[in-house]
C-alpha positions as CSV (number, residue, x, y, z in Angstrom):
1,X,88.1,46.3,86.4
2,X,88.4,45.7,89.9
3,X,88.7,49.3,90.5
4,X,85.9,50.1,88.3
5,X,83.8,47.6,90.3
6,X,85.3,49.6,93.8
7,X,83.9,52.9,92.2
8,X,80.4,51.5,90.8
9,X,80.1,50.4,94.4
10,X,80.4,53.9,96.2
11,X,78.7,55.7,93.9
12,X,76.1,57.9,95.8
13,X,73.0,56.8,93.5
14,X,73.4,53.5,94.9
15,X,72.9,54.9,98.3
16,X,69.3,56.8,97.3
17,X,66.3,55.1,98.4
18,X,64.2,56.5,95.0
19,X,66.5,54.0,93.3
20,X,65.9,51.0,95.6
21,X,62.1,51.7,94.7
22,X,61.8,52.2,91.5
23,X,64.4,48.8,90.5
24,X,62.3,47.3,92.3
25,X,59.0,48.1,91.1
26,X,60.5,47.9,87.0
27,X,62.1,44.6,87.9
28,X,58.6,43.1,89.8
29,X,56.9,44.9,86.2
30,X,59.5,42.8,83.9
31,X,59.1,39.4,85.7
32,X,55.2,40.5,85.4
33,X,55.3,41.0,81.7
34,X,55.9,36.8,80.7
35,X,53.4,36.0,83.8
36,X,49.9,34.6,82.6
37,X,49.0,37.6,85.9
38,X,50.3,40.1,83.0
39,X,47.9,38.6,79.7
40,X,45.1,38.5,82.4
41,X,45.2,41.2,84.4
42,X,47.8,44.1,83.4
43,X,47.6,44.4,79.5
44,X,48.8,47.7,79.4
45,X,51.3,47.6,82.4
46,X,54.8,47.4,80.3
47,X,53.1,51.3,79.3
48,X,53.4,52.3,82.9
49,X,50.0,51.8,83.6
50,X,49.6,49.9,86.5
51,X,47.7,51.2,89.1
52,X,47.2,50.6,93.1
53,X,43.6,49.8,92.2
54,X,44.4,47.0,89.4
55,X,46.5,45.6,92.4
56,X,43.5,46.0,95.0
57,X,41.2,44.3,92.5
58,X,42.7,41.0,93.0
59,X,40.7,38.8,93.8
60,X,41.9,35.2,92.2
61,X,43.9,33.9,95.0
62,X,45.9,32.3,91.6
63,X,46.4,35.8,90.4
64,X,48.0,36.6,94.1
65,X,50.3,34.0,93.9
66,X,51.1,34.6,90.6
67,X,52.0,37.9,92.0
68,X,53.7,37.3,94.9
69,X,56.5,34.3,93.3
70,X,57.1,37.3,91.1
71,X,57.5,39.2,93.5
72,X,59.6,37.2,95.9
73,X,62.1,36.2,93.3
74,X,62.7,39.4,92.5
75,X,63.4,41.0,95.7
76,X,65.3,37.7,96.3
77,X,67.6,39.0,94.0
78,X,67.3,42.6,94.6
79,X,68.5,42.1,98.4
80,X,71.3,40.6,97.1
81,X,72.2,43.4,95.2
82,X,71.4,46.1,98.0
83,X,73.7,44.5,100.4
84,X,76.5,44.2,97.7
85,X,76.1,48.4,97.3
86,X,76.3,49.2,100.9
87,X,72.8,48.7,101.9
88,X,72.6,48.3,106.0
89,X,70.0,46.4,107.4
90,X,67.7,48.5,108.3
91,X,67.9,50.3,105.1
92,X,66.5,46.7,103.1
93,X,63.8,46.3,105.2
94,X,62.5,50.2,105.3
95,X,62.9,49.8,101.3
96,X,61.4,46.3,101.2
97,X,58.7,46.3,102.9
98,X,56.1,48.5,101.6
99,X,57.1,46.0,98.4
100,X,56.3,43.3,100.2
101,X,53.3,43.9,101.4
102,X,52.2,45.5,98.1
103,X,52.5,42.7,96.0
104,X,51.1,40.0,98.6
105,X,54.4,38.2,99.8
106,X,53.8,36.1,102.4
107,X,54.9,36.2,106.4
108,X,56.9,33.2,105.6
109,X,58.8,34.5,102.8
110,X,59.6,37.9,104.5
111,X,61.5,36.8,106.8
112,X,62.9,34.4,104.6
113,X,64.0,37.4,102.0
114,X,65.1,39.5,105.3
115,X,67.1,35.9,106.4
116,X,69.6,36.9,103.2
117,X,70.7,40.5,104.8
């Protein structure tokens, strides 16, 4: 069992930035599926309908906060996963920073995530 876990950790897939980028988007989308924001703003989210325009159209402070909270929760978990799979601090920051801006995560919460690395 331990051998399998170590073998999985060394799989090259988990060193690919594209994998982690897609994992972040998928995780945030899944988190939004049950949120009030999903029901009001992202009716076609599960079919891949999320666009930059929809995110930019979020003007309601409450909607922005829901998005940021969902993304924050997902990124905390993903940060731990990235560390477990051998990503270094610079790689994690490089991959996550654009999503933190896209999902409007506060500077304070960004620092909280980076403190986990």
